[in-house]
C-alpha positions in Angstrom: 302.8 -78.0 153.4 301.5 -74.8 152.8 305.5 -73.0 153.0 306.4 -76.3 150.8 304.1 -75.4 148.4 305.1 -71.4 148.0 308.7 -72.7 147.9 307.9 -74.8 145.0 305.5 -71.8 143.4 308.5 -69.4 144.0 310.8 -72.0 142.0 308.8 -72.6 139.1 307.8 -68.8 138.7 311.6 -68.4 138.7 312.4 -70.7 136.2 309.6 -69.5 133.8 310.6 -66.0 134.0 314.6 -66.5 134.2 314.2 -68.0 130.6 312.7 -64.3 129.6 316.0 -62.3 130.5 317.9 -63.2 127.6 315.4 -61.5 125.4 315.0 -58.6 127.9 318.8 -58.1 127.7 318.9 -58.3 124.1 315.8 -56.1 123.8 317.4 -53.5 126.1 320.7 -53.3 124.2 318.8 -53.2 120.7 316.6 -50.2 122.3 319.8 -48.3 124.0 321.4 -48.8 120.3 318.3 -47.5 119.0 317.8 -44.5 121.4 321.7 -43.7 121.2 321.0 -43.2 117.1 317.8 -41.2 118.0 319.6 -39.1 119.9 322.5 -39.3 117.5 323.4 -35.9 116.5 323.4 -34.7 120.1 325.4 -37.7 121.1 327.9 -37.0 118.5 328.6 -33.5 119.5 329.2 -34.5 122.8 331.4 -36.9 121.8 330.3 -39.9 124.0 327.3 -42.0 124.9 324.9 -40.7 126.9 323.9 -43.3 129.3 321.6 -41.1 131.5 319.2 -40.3 128.7 319.2 -43.9 127.9 318.2 -44.9 131.3 315.3 -41.9 131.6 314.2 -43.2 128.1 313.2 -46.9 129.3 312.1 -46.1 132.8 309.7 -42.6 132.4 306.3 -42.3 131.2 305.5 -41.9 127.3 302.7 -41.5 124.8 303.9 -44.6 123.0 304.5 -47.9 124.1 307.9 -49.1 122.6 307.9 -53.0 122.8 311.1 -53.7 120.6 313.5 -51.4 118.0 311.0 -50.5 115.5 307.8 -52.4 117.1 306.0 -49.3 118.9 302.1 -49.0 120.1 300.8 -45.5 119.4 298.7 -45.0 122.1 295.8 -42.5 121.9 296.4 -38.7 122.9 292.9 -37.2 125.1 292.9 -33.6 125.5 290.0 -31.2 126.8 290.1 -27.4 126.7 287.5 -24.8 126.5 287.9 -23.2 123.5 288.5 -26.3 121.5 286.8 -28.8 123.0 287.4 -32.6 123.4 290.3 -33.4 121.0 291.4 -37.0 120.4 294.2 -38.1 117.8 297.1 -41.1 117.6 300.8 -40.1 119.4 302.1 -40.7 116.1 301.5 -37.4 115.0 303.5 -35.8 117.5 306.3 -38.4 117.1 309.9 -36.8 116.6 308.6 -33.4 117.7 306.2 -32.8 115.1 303.4 -30.2 115.6 300.0 -31.4 115.1 296.7 -29.1 115.6 298.7 -26.7 117.9 300.3 -29.2 119.9 303.9 -30.9 120.4 305.5 -33.4 122.6 308.5 -32.3 124.4 310.3 -34.5 127.0 307.3 -36.8 126.8 304.7 -33.4 128.2 302.2 -32.2 125.4 302.0 -28.5 125.1 300.4 -25.9 122.6 302.4 -24.0 120.6 301.8 -20.7 118.8 302.0 -20.1 115.0 305.7 -19.9 115.5 306.3 -23.3 117.4 306.9 -21.7 120.9 305.2 -22.8 123.9 302.3 -21.0 124.8 302.3 -21.4 128.8 299.0 -19.1 129.1 296.8 -22.2 126.6 295.0 -24.1 129.4 293.7 -27.8 128.6 293.5 -31.1 130.3 295.6 -34.2 129.4 293.5 -37.6 129.8 296.0 -39.3 127.2 296.4 -42.8 127.7 300.1 -43.1 127.9 302.7 -46.5 128.8 301.5 -46.5 132.4 297.9 -45.9 132.0 298.1 -48.8 129.3 299.8 -51.3 131.8 297.6 -50.4 134.5 294.7 -50.9 132.4 296.3 -54.6 131.1 297.4 -55.7 134.8 293.2 -54.7 135.9 292.5 -57.2 133.1 294.7 -59.5 134.0 293.4 -59.8 137.9 289.6 -59.7 136.6 290.2 -62.5 134.2 292.5 -64.8 136.6 290.0 -64.3 139.5 287.4 -64.8 137.8 288.5 -68.2 137.1 289.8 -69.0 140.5 286.2 -68.0 141.7 284.4 -70.2 139.4 287.1 -73.0 140.2 286.2 -72.8 143.7 282.6 -73.1 142.8 282.9 -76.3 140.4 285.5 -77.9 143.1 283.7 -77.4 146.4 284.6 -79.9 148.6 287.4 -81.3 145.8 291.0 -80.3 145.5 292.2 -77.6 143.5 292.7 -77.6 139.8 294.6 -75.4 137.5 295.3 -71.9 138.0 293.3 -72.3 141.4 296.0 -74.7 142.6 298.5 -72.2 141.7 297.3 -69.3 143.5 295.6 -70.9 146.2 298.8 -71.4 148.5 299.8 -67.4 147.9 296.0 -66.5 148.9 296.1 -68.5 152.2 299.8 -67.3 152.8 298.5 -63.4 152.4 295.4 -64.9 154.7 297.1 -66.8 157.6 300.9 -65.2 157.5 299.9 -61.1 157.1 296.0 -60.6 157.7 295.4 -62.3 160.5 298.6 -62.1 162.6 298.8 -58.2 161.9 295.2 -57.5 162.2 293.5 -59.9 164.4 289.9 -61.4 164.6 288.5 -58.3 162.5 290.9 -59.2 159.3 288.1 -60.6 157.3 286.7 -57.1 156.6 290.1 -56.1 155.0 291.2 -59.3 153.4 289.9 -58.3 150.0 292.4 -55.2 150.1 295.1 -56.8 151.3 294.9 -59.6 148.4 294.2 -57.0 145.7 296.6 -55.0 146.9 299.2 -57.7 147.1 298.7 -59.3 143.7 298.2 -55.9 142.5 301.6 -54.8 142.9 303.2 -58.1 142.3 301.8 -58.9 138.9 303.0 -55.1 138.2 306.3 -56.0 139.3 306.5 -59.0 137.3 305.1 -57.3 134.3 308.1 -54.9 134.7 310.8 -57.5 134.4 309.1 -58.4 130.5 310.9 -56.9 127.3 309.3 -53.8 126.5 307.2 -53.4 129.8 306.1 -50.4 131.5 307.6 -49.3 134.8 304.3 -49.1 136.7 305.8 -49.3 140.1 308.6 -47.3 139.8 306.0 -44.6 138.9 305.9 -42.1 142.3 302.5 -41.5 141.1 300.8 -44.9 141.2 302.7 -45.8 144.7 301.4 -42.5 146.2 298.0 -43.5 144.9 298.4 -46.7 146.5 299.8 -45.3 149.9 296.8 -42.6 150.1 294.2 -45.4 149.8 296.1 -47.2 152.8 296.0 -43.8 154.7 292.4 -43.2 154.1 291.7 -47.0 155.3 293.4 -46.5 158.0 292.1 -43.2 159.4 288.5 -44.5 158.6 288.9 -47.3 160.4 290.6 -46.1 163.6 288.8 -46.7 166.6 288.6 -44.3 169.9 291.8 -45.9 171.3 293.7 -45.4 168.0 293.1 -41.8 168.2 293.5 -41.4 172.1 296.7 -42.6 171.4 297.9 -39.6 168.9 296.0 -37.2 170.6 296.9 -38.1 174.5 299.1 -40.6 175.0 298.8 -42.7 177.9 301.8 -42.3 180.2 302.9 -39.1 179.2 304.2 -36.3 181.6 301.7 -33.4 180.7 304.5 -31.1 180.0 305.6 -33.4 177.3 302.1 -33.6 175.8 303.1 -30.4 173.2 305.8 -32.4 172.2 304.6 -36.2 171.5 301.1 -34.8 170.5 303.0 -33.0 167.2 305.4 -35.9 166.7 302.2 -38.8 166.6 300.5 -36.8 164.2 303.5 -36.4 161.9 303.6 -40.1 162.2 300.6 -40.6 160.9 301.5 -39.1 157.5 304.9 -40.3 157.6 303.5 -44.3 157.3 301.9 -43.9 153.9 305.3 -41.3 152.8 307.3 -44.2 153.8 304.9 -47.0 151.7 305.2 -45.0 148.6 309.0 -44.1 148.6 310.3 -47.6 149.4 308.1 -49.5 146.8 309.3 -46.7 144.1 312.5 -46.7 144.9 313.4 -50.4 145.0 311.6 -51.0 141.8 313.0 -47.9 140.2 316.9 -48.3 141.3 317.0 -52.1 139.9 315.8 -50.9 136.7 318.4 -48.2 136.5 321.0 -50.9 138.0 320.3 -53.2 135.3 320.0 -50.4 132.3 323.7 -49.0 133.6 325.2 -52.1 133.3 324.0 -52.5 129.6 325.2 -49.0 129.0 328.6 -50.1 129.6 328.8 -52.2 126.5 327.9 -49.3 124.2 330.1 -46.8 126.2 332.7 -49.6 125.6 332.1 -49.7 122.2 332.7 -45.8 122.0 335.8 -45.7 123.8 337.9 -48.9 122.7 335.7 -50.1 119.4 333.9 -53.2 118.6 336.4 -55.4 119.9 336.4 -53.9 123.7 332.2 -54.3 123.6 332.2 -57.9 122.5 335.0 -58.6 125.0 333.1 -57.3 128.3 329.7 -58.1 126.3 329.4 -61.9 128.0 330.5 -60.5 131.5 327.9 -57.4 131.5 325.3 -59.7 130.1 326.0 -62.3 132.9 325.6 -59.6 135.8 322.3 -58.4 134.1 320.8 -62.0 134.4 322.0 -62.4 137.7 320.3 -58.8 138.8 317.0 -59.7 136.8 317.3 -62.9 138.9 317.4 -60.7 142.3 314.6 -58.7 140.6 312.5 -61.4 140.4 312.6 -61.8 144.3 312.3 -58.5 144.9 309.4 -58.2 143.0 307.6 -60.8 145.3 309.6 -59.5 148.2 308.4 -55.8 147.5 304.4 -56.8 147.4 304.8 -58.8 150.3 306.1 -55.8 152.3 304.0 -53.2 151.1 300.9 -55.4 152.1 302.6 -56.5 155.4 303.4 -52.7 156.6 299.7 -52.2 155.3 298.4 -54.7 157.6 300.3 -53.5 160.7 298.8 -49.9 159.9 295.3 -51.5 159.9 295.8 -53.8 163.1 297.3 -50.8 164.8 294.0 -48.4 164.0 291.1 -51.1 164.5 292.7 -53.1 167.7 290.7 -53.0 170.9 292.3 -51.5 174.2 292.1 -54.6 176.0 294.3 -56.2 173.3 296.6 -53.5 173.6 297.3 -53.7 177.0 297.3 -57.7 177.5 298.7 -58.7 174.4 295.7 -61.1 173.5 296.3 -61.3 169.8 294.0 -63.3 167.7 294.5 -66.6 169.0 293.6 -65.0 172.3 290.8 -63.3 171.1 289.4 -66.3 169.5 289.8 -68.4 172.8 287.9 -65.5 174.5 
């Protein structure tokens, strides 16, 4: 029954979000053309449309949030230095390479410049600016707080009754994370780690889905974000590990003494490789999807440059069809990557907290409950 509900949930979500794909394709096309015009002189000198610059313009972080061509939310720039103190101003002051109060934005990074307009590499200041990714992070946090506050109040009001509204929408997913990820991977101690696993799953899922919307930020495709998530998992695993976990790393059982100098470093490296693989997997999969879609849309402008408007119009339906198809795949990837990251995290935690008799005799969660 639960699996059937999850399938219905996924299908319904796919139908809702796929309706936004056309708008996304159009928005990406408009932004690509706008960026090509913005980089016009350089592109004209090169004699071709620069697809690489267009792609990087869309997937990298920025001090302004461009929802569509001509619709940009200028985010606050917050700087602190010992000689000037705290400085706060709009990022619009630094738009188009302009210099404001001795600061300049070059390739998405703010520098202090001298009187001649050259970058002063010796100037030291701290940048606490609200960038597009930070704003998207705060937005997803607000969404999670509002949604799960509503779910919590729903459980209190409908205690003993059938779930209603958003509660009925999210309950199958919550039960899926509990019954299919936490319990089998961690065992009887799963309740301690379930809040973190649920937070992790929904944080990644919400930001993956937000990244598919027109003009959205590429948050989970930012390696700094995936790094932080992996470090949190690493800290939880490290500080939750029992003596059997550490003995397995520092003194593996059944290994000849002569091989211990080789096996112990390998086990220690493995401890750090687990969060590293989590970080790279999520970052690479989300970023690759955006790059492929943007590359396809870039073909329209390349065809316009090489063969004229007629060629561009001829290939546009084919490109948009494949873009729609890849967006639907990205919708599946959004759920899949949230599931994989959470599942591997639960497995790492489970290997750190399992008791010695469980490892030796294979007593799982059900067996432990029976005992």
